[in-house]
TORZA-214290 format. One record per residue: residue number from 1; x, y, z of N, C-alpha, C in turn; residue in one letter. Coordinates in Angstrom, 2 decimals. Layout:
BEGIN
+------+---------+---------+---------+---------+---------+---------+---------+---------+---------+------+
! lolo !      nu !      nv !      nw !     cau !     cav !     caw !      cu !      cv !      cw ! guvo !
+------+---------+---------+---------+---------+---------+---------+---------+---------+---------+------+
!  NUM !       X !       Y !       Z !       X !       Y !       Z !       X !       Y !       Z !    a !
...
+------+---------+---------+---------+---------+---------+---------+---------+---------+---------+------+
REM end
This chain:
BEGIN
+------+---------+---------+---------+---------+---------+---------+---------+---------+---------+------+
! lolo !      nu !      nv !      nw !     cau !     cav !     caw !      cu !      cv !      cw ! guvo !
+------+---------+---------+---------+---------+---------+---------+---------+---------+---------+------+
!    1 !  142.99 !   86.03 !  -28.66 !  141.93 !   86.50 !  -28.57 !  141.02 !   86.44 !  -30.10 !    x !
!    2 !  139.81 !   85.60 !  -29.96 !  138.94 !   85.32 !  -30.74 !  138.41 !   86.56 !  -31.71 !    x !
!    3 !  137.87 !   86.58 !  -32.72 !  137.70 !   87.64 !  -33.28 !  135.98 !   87.33 !  -33.21 !    x !
!    4 !  135.41 !   88.26 !  -32.74 !  134.08 !   87.94 !  -32.59 !  133.02 !   89.21 !  -32.85 !    x !
!    5 !  131.83 !   89.22 !  -33.40 !  131.18 !   90.29 !  -33.70 !  129.51 !   90.38 !  -32.70 !    x !
!    6 !  129.14 !   91.36 !  -32.18 !  128.24 !   91.60 !  -31.39 !  127.34 !   92.46 !  -31.45 !    x !
!    7 !  126.09 !   92.27 !  -30.42 !  125.23 !   93.68 !  -30.95 !  124.17 !   94.01 !  -29.13 !    x !
!    8 !  124.30 !   94.91 !  -29.08 !  123.98 !   95.39 !  -28.01 !  122.28 !   95.01 !  -28.08 !    x !
!    9 !  121.55 !   94.85 !  -29.15 !  120.69 !   94.88 !  -29.60 !  119.94 !   93.41 !  -29.81 !    x !
!   10 !  120.98 !   92.51 !  -29.76 !  120.15 !   91.00 !  -29.92 !  121.13 !   90.07 !  -29.71 !    x !
!   11 !  121.30 !   89.35 !  -29.31 !  122.32 !   88.00 !  -28.93 !  122.18 !   87.30 !  -30.15 !    x !
!   12 !  123.27 !   86.24 !  -30.18 !  123.32 !   85.58 !  -31.28 !  121.93 !   84.56 !  -31.09 !    x !
!   13 !  121.67 !   84.52 !  -32.14 !  120.47 !   83.37 !  -32.47 !  118.68 !   83.89 !  -31.53 !    x !
!   14 !  119.13 !   84.92 !  -31.34 !  117.69 !   85.66 !  -30.44 !  117.17 !   86.47 !  -31.44 !    x !
!   15 !  116.07 !   86.87 !  -31.13 !  115.07 !   88.08 !  -31.83 !  116.02 !   89.36 !  -32.20 !    x !
!   16 !  115.68 !   90.01 !  -33.60 !  116.23 !   90.77 !  -33.57 !  114.84 !   91.55 !  -33.50 !    x !
!   17 !  115.34 !   92.89 !  -32.71 !  114.27 !   94.11 !  -32.00 !  113.24 !   95.02 !  -33.34 !    x !
!   18 !  112.29 !   94.97 !  -33.39 !  111.59 !   95.38 !  -34.85 !  111.78 !   96.74 !  -34.56 !    x !
!   19 !  112.39 !   97.55 !  -34.10 !  113.20 !   99.09 !  -34.60 !  113.77 !   98.74 !  -35.51 !    x !
!   20 !  114.63 !   97.30 !  -35.66 !  115.64 !   97.33 !  -36.76 !  115.14 !   96.55 !  -38.22 !    x !
!   21 !  113.22 !   96.63 !  -38.21 !  112.65 !   96.12 !  -39.20 !  112.28 !   97.22 !  -39.96 !    x !
!   22 !  111.47 !   96.17 !  -40.90 !  110.25 !   97.33 !  -41.52 !  109.15 !   97.66 !  -41.10 !    x !
!   23 !  109.12 !   97.02 !  -40.04 !  107.77 !   96.94 !  -38.99 !  108.05 !   98.16 !  -38.05 !    x !
!   24 !  109.25 !   98.52 !  -37.62 !  109.85 !   99.79 !  -36.93 !  110.27 !  100.60 !  -38.03 !    x !
!   25 !  111.31 !  101.34 !  -37.04 !  112.38 !  102.21 !  -37.93 !  113.29 !  102.15 !  -38.91 !    x !
!   26 !  113.50 !  100.48 !  -39.09 !  114.31 !  100.23 !  -40.43 !  115.46 !  100.53 !  -39.86 !    x !
!   27 !  115.82 !  100.98 !  -38.61 !  117.51 !  101.46 !  -38.51 !  118.54 !  100.16 !  -38.54 !    x !
!   28 !  119.31 !  100.26 !  -38.99 !  120.70 !   99.42 !  -38.53 !  120.82 !   99.25 !  -36.91 !    x !
!   29 !  121.27 !   97.86 !  -36.54 !  121.19 !   98.06 !  -35.41 !  122.97 !   97.80 !  -34.73 !    x !
!   30 !  122.94 !   98.24 !  -33.19 !  124.35 !   98.62 !  -33.35 !  125.57 !   97.04 !  -33.28 !    x !
!   31 !  126.53 !   97.65 !  -33.79 !  127.44 !   96.56 !  -34.25 !  128.79 !   96.58 !  -33.40 !    x !
!   32 !  129.31 !   95.42 !  -32.62 !  130.52 !   96.00 !  -32.44 !  131.47 !   94.92 !  -32.52 !    x !
!   33 !  132.96 !   94.72 !  -32.59 !  133.87 !   93.51 !  -32.90 !  135.17 !   93.39 !  -32.20 !    x !
!   34 !  135.35 !   92.58 !  -31.93 !  136.79 !   92.21 !  -31.19 !  137.84 !   92.82 !  -32.01 !    x !
!   35 !  139.32 !   92.64 !  -31.62 !  140.12 !   93.29 !  -32.14 !  140.23 !   92.08 !  -33.41 !    x !
!   36 !  140.64 !   92.49 !  -34.79 !  140.70 !   91.33 !  -35.76 !  142.36 !   90.75 !  -35.69 !    x !
!   37 !  142.26 !   89.76 !  -36.49 !  143.62 !   89.33 !  -36.25 !  144.73 !   90.21 !  -36.86 !    x !
!   38 !  146.05 !   90.13 !  -36.40 !  147.27 !   90.84 !  -36.98 !  147.52 !   90.62 !  -38.33 !    x !
!   39 !  147.57 !   92.03 !  -39.05 !  147.72 !   91.75 !  -40.39 !  146.62 !   92.14 !  -41.55 !    x !
!   40 !  145.38 !   92.27 !  -40.59 !  144.34 !   92.81 !  -41.19 !  144.32 !   93.88 !  -41.83 !    x !
!   41 !  143.74 !   94.64 !  -42.79 !  144.22 !   95.55 !  -43.25 !  142.50 !   96.32 !  -43.57 !    x !
!   42 !  141.48 !   95.18 !  -43.84 !  140.25 !   96.28 !  -44.13 !  139.36 !   95.30 !  -43.47 !    x !
!   43 !  138.09 !   95.63 !  -43.60 !  137.08 !   94.71 !  -42.86 !  135.56 !   94.57 !  -43.72 !    x !
!   44 !  135.02 !   93.55 !  -43.84 !  134.08 !   93.64 !  -44.90 !  132.64 !   92.51 !  -44.23 !    x !
!   45 !  131.17 !   93.90 !  -44.03 !  130.39 !   93.24 !  -43.58 !  129.31 !   92.99 !  -44.52 !    x !
!   46 !  128.98 !   91.47 !  -44.41 !  127.59 !   91.38 !  -45.64 !  126.67 !   90.90 !  -44.27 !    x !
!   47 !  125.34 !   91.33 !  -44.44 !  124.36 !   91.23 !  -43.51 !  123.30 !   89.97 !  -44.67 !    x !
!   48 !  122.77 !   88.37 !  -44.82 !  122.06 !   88.66 !  -45.32 !  121.12 !   87.44 !  -44.64 !    x !
!   49 !  119.83 !   86.74 !  -45.52 !  118.86 !   86.36 !  -45.13 !  118.86 !   84.72 !  -46.07 !    x !
!   50 !  119.26 !   83.35 !  -45.79 !  119.52 !   82.67 !  -46.21 !  117.88 !   82.14 !  -46.54 !    x !
!   51 !  117.29 !   82.41 !  -45.74 !  115.73 !   81.61 !  -45.65 !  114.41 !   82.09 !  -46.57 !    x !
!   52 !  114.73 !   82.93 !  -47.70 !  114.02 !   83.70 !  -48.36 !  113.65 !   83.04 !  -49.34 !    x !
!   53 !  112.34 !   83.02 !  -49.51 !  111.43 !   84.17 !  -48.99 !  110.78 !   83.53 !  -47.80 !    x !
!   54 !  110.93 !   82.29 !  -47.91 !  109.94 !   81.11 !  -46.78 !  110.89 !   80.14 !  -46.32 !    x !
!   55 !  111.07 !   80.20 !  -44.84 !  112.42 !   79.52 !  -44.40 !  111.69 !   77.91 !  -44.67 !    x !
!   56 !  110.99 !   77.39 !  -44.56 !  110.29 !   76.17 !  -45.15 !  110.81 !   76.00 !  -46.57 !    x !
!   57 !  111.03 !   76.72 !  -47.46 !  111.37 !   75.89 !  -48.53 !  111.84 !   77.63 !  -49.52 !    x !
!   58 !  112.74 !   77.39 !  -48.48 !  114.31 !   78.80 !  -49.36 !  114.53 !   78.58 !  -50.59 !    x !
!   59 !  114.41 !   79.54 !  -51.77 !  114.62 !   79.75 !  -52.77 !  115.53 !   80.38 !  -53.02 !    x !
!   60 !  115.97 !   81.57 !  -51.93 !  117.18 !   82.44 !  -52.57 !  118.13 !   83.07 !  -50.91 !    x !
!   61 !  118.89 !   83.54 !  -51.42 !  119.66 !   84.32 !  -50.10 !  119.66 !   86.14 !  -50.49 !    x !
!   62 !  118.91 !   86.30 !  -49.57 !  118.61 !   87.75 !  -49.58 !  119.07 !   88.83 !  -49.05 !    x !
!   63 !  119.81 !   89.79 !  -49.88 !  121.41 !   91.12 !  -49.19 !  120.46 !   91.83 !  -48.47 !    x !
!   64 !  120.85 !   91.94 !  -47.23 !  120.29 !   93.39 !  -46.85 !  121.31 !   94.53 !  -46.42 !    x !
!   65 !  122.39 !   94.69 !  -46.27 !  123.48 !   94.92 !  -46.29 !  124.96 !   94.76 !  -46.49 !    x !
!   66 !  125.74 !   95.81 !  -47.68 !  126.89 !   94.81 !  -47.84 !  127.90 !   96.39 !  -47.72 !    x !
!   67 !  129.02 !   96.28 !  -46.85 !  130.13 !   97.09 !  -45.98 !  131.30 !   96.97 !  -46.27 !    x !
!   68 !  132.15 !   97.25 !  -47.75 !  134.17 !   96.98 !  -47.27 !  134.65 !   98.11 !  -47.51 !    x !
!   69 !  135.69 !   97.87 !  -46.82 !  136.94 !   98.95 !  -46.73 !  136.75 !   99.56 !  -45.56 !    x !
!   70 !  136.05 !   98.86 !  -44.52 !  135.84 !   99.05 !  -43.02 !  137.53 !   99.18 !  -42.70 !    x !
!   71 !  137.86 !  100.08 !  -41.94 !  139.17 !  100.29 !  -40.90 !  139.32 !   99.10 !  -39.87 !    x !
!   72 !  140.57 !   98.21 !  -39.90 !  140.46 !   97.56 !  -38.63 !  140.31 !   98.14 !  -37.67 !    x !
!   73 !  140.25 !   99.05 !  -37.28 !  140.62 !   99.94 !  -36.22 !  139.29 !  100.52 !  -36.00 !    x !
!   74 !  138.19 !  100.43 !  -36.39 !  136.71 !  101.12 !  -36.41 !  136.30 !  100.17 !  -34.82 !    x !
!   75 !  136.37 !   99.21 !  -34.66 !  135.60 !   98.28 !  -33.47 !  134.21 !   98.49 !  -33.40 !    x !
!   76 !  133.49 !   98.96 !  -34.12 !  131.97 !   99.22 !  -33.98 !  131.20 !  100.36 !  -34.74 !    x !
!   77 !  129.95 !   99.89 !  -35.37 !  129.25 !  101.09 !  -36.04 !  128.29 !  100.90 !  -35.07 !    x !
!   78 !  127.20 !  102.65 !  -35.11 !  126.73 !  102.70 !  -33.85 !  125.08 !  102.32 !  -34.52 !    x !
!   79 !  123.87 !  102.28 !  -33.87 !  122.33 !  102.02 !  -34.43 !  122.45 !  103.17 !  -35.71 !    x !
!   80 !  121.68 !  102.77 !  -36.40 !  120.84 !  103.93 !  -37.37 !  121.98 !  104.30 !  -37.98 !    x !
!   81 !  123.26 !  104.00 !  -38.18 !  124.56 !  104.71 !  -38.56 !  124.43 !  105.49 !  -39.80 !    x !
!   82 !  124.80 !  106.62 !  -39.92 !  124.13 !  107.49 !  -41.26 !  125.37 !  107.07 !  -42.56 !    x !
!   83 !  125.16 !  107.06 !  -43.93 !  126.25 !  106.92 !  -44.80 !  127.29 !  108.22 !  -44.22 !    x !
!   84 !  126.76 !  109.23 !  -43.95 !  128.32 !  110.19 !  -43.82 !  128.89 !  109.80 !  -42.36 !    x !
!   85 !  128.32 !  108.71 !  -41.63 !  128.89 !  108.61 !  -40.17 !  129.66 !  107.51 !  -40.16 !    x !
!   86 !  129.50 !  106.79 !  -41.22 !  130.39 !  105.25 !  -41.51 !  132.09 !  106.23 !  -41.65 !    x !
!   87 !  132.50 !  104.45 !  -40.89 !  133.99 !  105.19 !  -40.70 !  134.86 !  105.40 !  -41.95 !    x !
!   88 !  135.98 !  106.75 !  -41.92 !  136.23 !  107.11 !  -43.24 !  136.94 !  105.91 !  -43.98 !    x !
!   89 !  136.54 !  105.60 !  -45.28 !  137.46 !  105.00 !  -46.08 !  136.19 !  103.72 !  -47.08 !    x !
!   90 !  135.30 !  103.46 !  -45.47 !  134.07 !  102.61 !  -45.89 !  133.57 !  102.78 !  -47.38 !    x !
!   91 !  133.50 !  101.98 !  -47.68 !  132.45 !  101.84 !  -49.02 !  131.12 !  101.08 !  -48.94 !    x !
!   92 !  130.18 !  101.49 !  -50.06 !  129.02 !  100.23 !  -49.67 !  128.75 !   99.34 !  -50.97 !    x !
!   93 !  127.92 !   98.56 !  -50.84 !  127.76 !   97.42 !  -51.71 !  126.10 !   97.66 !  -52.13 !    x !
!   94 !  125.55 !   97.27 !  -52.88 !  124.66 !   97.01 !  -53.55 !  123.35 !   95.98 !  -52.46 !    x !
!   95 !  122.50 !   96.14 !  -51.93 !  121.52 !   95.12 !  -51.67 !  120.89 !   94.61 !  -52.46 !    x !
!   96 !  119.91 !   93.87 !  -51.85 !  118.76 !   93.22 !  -53.11 !  117.33 !   94.32 !  -53.48 !    x !
!   97 !  117.55 !   95.27 !  -52.58 !  116.55 !   96.07 !  -52.79 !  117.08 !   97.57 !  -53.79 !    x !
!   98 !  118.54 !   96.58 !  -54.39 !  119.10 !   97.35 !  -55.90 !  119.56 !   98.98 !  -55.22 !    x !
!   99 !  119.83 !   99.22 !  -53.67 !  120.36 !  100.30 !  -53.18 !  121.38 !  100.13 !  -52.08 !    x !
!  100 !  122.31 !  101.52 !  -52.04 !  123.10 !  100.89 !  -50.80 !  122.63 !  101.52 !  -49.51 !    x !
!  101 !  122.95 !  101.11 !  -48.41 !  122.59 !  100.75 !  -46.87 !  121.99 !   99.70 !  -46.33 !    x !
!  102 !  121.75 !  100.07 !  -45.46 !  120.63 !   99.10 !  -44.68 !  119.59 !   98.93 !  -44.92 !    x !
!  103 !  119.12 !   97.84 !  -45.22 !  117.47 !   97.03 !  -45.04 !  117.17 !   96.39 !  -44.28 !    x !
!  104 !  116.15 !   96.32 !  -43.38 !  116.28 !   95.75 !  -42.16 !  115.43 !   94.27 !  -42.43 !    x !
!  105 !  115.15 !   93.15 !  -41.57 !  114.12 !   92.29 !  -42.43 !  112.77 !   92.55 !  -42.13 !    x !
!  106 !  112.30 !   92.06 !  -43.88 !  110.70 !   92.15 !  -43.70 !  110.43 !   90.59 !  -44.42 !    x !
!  107 !  110.35 !   89.67 !  -43.51 !  110.20 !   88.52 !  -43.88 !  108.63 !   88.41 !  -44.46 !    x !
!  108 !  108.35 !   88.15 !  -45.84 !  107.20 !   87.85 !  -45.91 !  106.11 !   86.67 !  -45.40 !    x !
!  109 !  106.94 !   85.67 !  -44.97 !  106.27 !   84.76 !  -44.50 !  107.33 !   83.81 !  -43.22 !    x !
!  110 !  106.92 !   83.29 !  -41.66 !  108.03 !   82.51 !  -41.06 !  109.13 !   83.16 !  -40.40 !    x !
!  111 !  109.88 !   82.41 !  -39.10 !  111.22 !   83.11 !  -38.60 !  112.17 !   82.88 !  -39.48 !    x !
!  112 !  112.89 !   83.85 !  -40.04 !  113.97 !   84.14 !  -41.20 !  115.19 !   84.33 !  -40.08 !    x !
!  113 !  116.66 !   83.62 !  -40.62 !  118.05 !   84.07 !  -39.64 !  118.51 !   85.35 !  -40.10 !    x !
!  114 !  118.79 !   85.71 !  -40.11 !  119.58 !   87.03 !  -40.37 !  121.13 !   87.24 !  -40.29 !    x !
!  115 !  121.90 !   86.82 !  -41.24 !  123.70 !   86.48 !  -40.63 !  124.29 !   87.43 !  -40.90 !    x !
!  116 !  125.15 !   87.85 !  -40.19 !  125.40 !   89.20 !  -39.92 !  127.43 !   88.39 !  -39.90 !    x !
!  117 !  127.66 !   89.44 !  -41.37 !  129.09 !   88.35 !  -41.66 !  130.25 !   89.46 !  -41.65 !    x !
!  118 !  130.93 !   89.28 !  -40.44 !  132.35 !   90.23 !  -40.58 !  133.48 !   89.16 !  -41.31 !    x !
!  119 !  134.03 !   90.19 !  -41.78 !  135.31 !   89.32 !  -42.65 !  136.70 !   90.41 !  -42.47 !    x !
!  120 !  137.63 !   89.84 !  -41.89 !  139.05 !   90.47 !  -41.89 !  139.87 !   89.84 !  -43.09 !    x !
!  121 !  139.90 !   90.54 !  -43.63 !  140.91 !   90.69 !  -45.02 !  142.55 !   91.16 !  -44.99 !    x !
!  122 !  143.38 !   90.70 !  -45.55 !  144.74 !   91.62 !  -45.94 !  144.80 !   92.43 !  -45.97 !    x !
!  123 !  143.67 !   92.44 !  -47.04 !  144.26 !   93.84 !  -48.32 !  142.71 !   95.15 !  -48.23 !    x !
!  124 !  142.99 !   95.69 !  -48.65 !  141.96 !   97.15 !  -49.24 !  141.58 !   96.61 !  -50.01 !    x !
!  125 !  140.30 !   96.55 !  -50.54 !  139.53 !   96.57 !  -51.80 !  139.71 !   97.45 !  -52.78 !    x !
!  126 !  139.68 !   97.16 !  -53.92 !  139.37 !   98.21 !  -55.09 !  138.18 !   99.05 !  -54.51 !    x !
!  127 !  137.85 !   99.89 !  -55.03 !  136.50 !  100.79 !  -54.94 !  135.63 !   99.62 !  -56.25 !    x !
!  128 !  135.12 !   98.98 !  -56.06 !  133.96 !   98.41 !  -56.55 !  133.20 !   99.01 !  -57.18 !    x !
!  129 !  132.25 !  100.31 !  -57.10 !  131.49 !  101.22 !  -57.34 !  130.49 !  100.29 !  -57.38 !    x !
!  130 !  129.62 !  100.31 !  -55.65 !  128.60 !   99.75 !  -55.25 !  128.14 !   98.10 !  -56.08 !    x !
!  131 !  129.26 !   97.05 !  -55.66 !  129.38 !   95.69 !  -56.06 !  128.10 !   94.94 !  -55.97 !    x !
!  132 !  127.59 !   93.95 !  -56.28 !  126.56 !   92.66 !  -55.66 !  127.47 !   91.91 !  -54.77 !    x !
!  133 !  126.79 !   91.27 !  -54.11 !  127.84 !   90.60 !  -52.68 !  128.48 !   89.57 !  -53.55 !    x !
!  134 !  128.31 !   89.03 !  -54.55 !  128.55 !   88.19 !  -55.73 !  130.10 !   88.89 !  -55.98 !    x !
!  135 !  130.11 !   89.81 !  -56.58 !  131.09 !   90.74 !  -56.96 !  132.20 !   90.81 !  -55.69 !    x !
!  136 !  131.44 !   91.60 !  -54.49 !  132.20 !   91.43 !  -53.47 !  133.08 !   89.97 !  -53.04 !    x !
!  137 !  131.90 !   89.27 !  -53.20 !  132.87 !   88.45 !  -52.22 !  134.03 !   87.29 !  -53.42 !    x !
!  138 !  133.96 !   87.45 !  -54.83 !  134.54 !   87.28 !  -55.51 !  136.09 !   88.02 !  -55.55 !    x !
!  139 !  136.13 !   89.36 !  -54.90 !  137.04 !   90.35 !  -54.69 !  137.56 !   89.88 !  -53.62 !    x !
!  140 !  137.03 !   88.93 !  -52.65 !  137.53 !   89.31 !  -50.92 !  138.31 !   87.57 !  -51.15 !    x !
!  141 !  137.87 !   87.23 !  -52.27 !  138.71 !   85.39 !  -52.36 !  140.24 !   85.28 !  -52.36 !    x !
!  142 !  140.58 !   84.51 !  -51.24 !  142.24 !   84.32 !  -51.25 !  142.66 !   85.75 !  -49.89 !    x !
!  143 !  141.74 !   86.25 !  -49.62 !  142.14 !   87.72 !  -48.85 !  141.74 !   87.29 !  -47.69 !    x !
!  144 !  141.07 !   86.53 !  -47.13 !  139.70 !   86.08 !  -45.43 !  141.04 !   85.77 !  -45.18 !    x !
!  145 !  141.30 !   86.76 !  -43.54 !  142.30 !   86.08 !  -42.39 !  141.20 !   85.69 !  -41.38 !    x !
!  146 !  139.72 !   85.80 !  -40.92 !  139.09 !   85.37 !  -40.32 !  137.71 !   86.12 !  -40.62 !    x !
!  147 !  137.04 !   85.10 !  -40.27 !  135.16 !   85.60 !  -40.51 !  134.86 !   85.36 !  -38.87 !    x !
!  148 !  133.83 !   86.11 !  -38.49 !  132.97 !   85.92 !  -37.63 !  131.65 !   86.27 !  -37.73 !    x !
!  149 !  130.48 !   85.52 !  -37.22 !  129.45 !   85.54 !  -37.46 !  128.32 !   85.82 !  -36.23 !    x !
!  150 !  127.34 !   86.36 !  -36.38 !  126.50 !   87.18 !  -35.48 !  124.83 !   87.01 !  -36.63 !    x !
!  151 !  124.39 !   86.33 !  -35.63 !  122.78 !   85.25 !  -36.41 !  121.68 !   86.28 !  -35.35 !    x !
!  152 !  121.00 !   86.70 !  -36.32 !  119.84 !   87.50 !  -35.49 !  118.65 !   86.76 !  -36.53 !    x !
!  153 !  117.14 !   86.42 !  -35.50 !  116.06 !   86.03 !  -35.86 !  114.56 !   86.95 !  -35.57 !    x !
!  154 !  114.01 !   86.83 !  -37.26 !  113.12 !   87.68 !  -37.26 !  111.42 !   87.30 !  -37.69 !    x !
!  155 !  110.38 !   87.45 !  -36.86 !  109.14 !   86.73 !  -37.77 !  108.51 !   88.21 !  -37.51 !    x !
!  156 !  107.36 !   88.45 !  -38.50 !  106.88 !   89.51 !  -38.43 !  105.12 !   88.96 !  -37.76 !    x !
!  157 !  104.55 !   89.87 !  -37.10 !  103.34 !   88.99 !  -36.67 !  102.10 !   90.31 !  -37.39 !    x !
!  158 !  101.73 !   89.68 !  -38.14 !  100.69 !   90.57 !  -38.82 !   99.37 !   90.62 !  -38.11 !    x !
+------+---------+---------+---------+---------+---------+---------+---------+---------+---------+------+
REM end
């Protein structure tokens, strides 16, 4: 079976509902995934936007959410997941607002793509004490067994 990530809030390459953005309640979308490959010891979730600040002239990738050491048995995250409700053992990294937790789409202009990337790792990562995406990706090198992506789109209507 293929390792897959999905959401009941939006389909792959479809619009993310405003409730999950800065225009709404800014709550994380519900996410669920199929069983990771044999040998998976932990999962990493990275949500980022490679179209910042303007899809016509992207200059950076904006990081919205970093979770690591999710247990391979978790299977899902509910909508609006609170820190206290994350699966036991899950640690968080810093997003580009310099805080932990989910930060929803809030693009200044254009229709942006939001990549929800789930990685299956062959090890549990050390506590990196709120790492940046670069630090987290560095620690994952050589340990990725599988990856699955779910892309959502969001455009603000001013």
